[in-house]
N, C-alpha and C positions, 0 to 999 in steps of 0.2 A: 235700746230705743229703736222703734220701728217707724217707718213713714206713715202718714195718715192713710186711712182706707181710701180716700179720694185719690191720692197719688197712686196707690196700688191699682185702683180701677182704671186709671189713665194709661196703664201699661198694656191693657187688653190681654194680659197673659194669664191663662187659667192655671198653668203650672206655678207661676209666681204666687198667685193667690192661694193655691193649695199649700205651698211651702210656708207662707205667712200664717195661715190658719193652724197648721201643724206645730209651728214654733210657739205660737201663742198658747195653744192647747197644752203643749209640753210644759211650758213655764207655769201655767196655772196649776197643773196636776202636781208638779214637784214642790210647789209652794203650799200644797194642801187645799187648794181651792176646788170647788165643785162647779162653780159657775162664775161668769164674769158679767158685771153690770157696768155699763159706761154710757155716757151721753151719745146721742146720735145727731148728725148734722142734717139728715134728711135732704140730701142733695139729689137732684135728678135733672136729667136733660129734657129740655122742652124747646120746640121751635118758636115759641112766642115770648 
């Protein structure tokens, strides 16, 4: 289990995001997958 991508973004850590991406990519490849499809929350920051 991994935290949500919104929680990952809240860390502001590029290294943590890279580690997250590499871990997801590794698990996808060893399970025989070639791509991942998932829903997106489309969250963004706005001052309004």
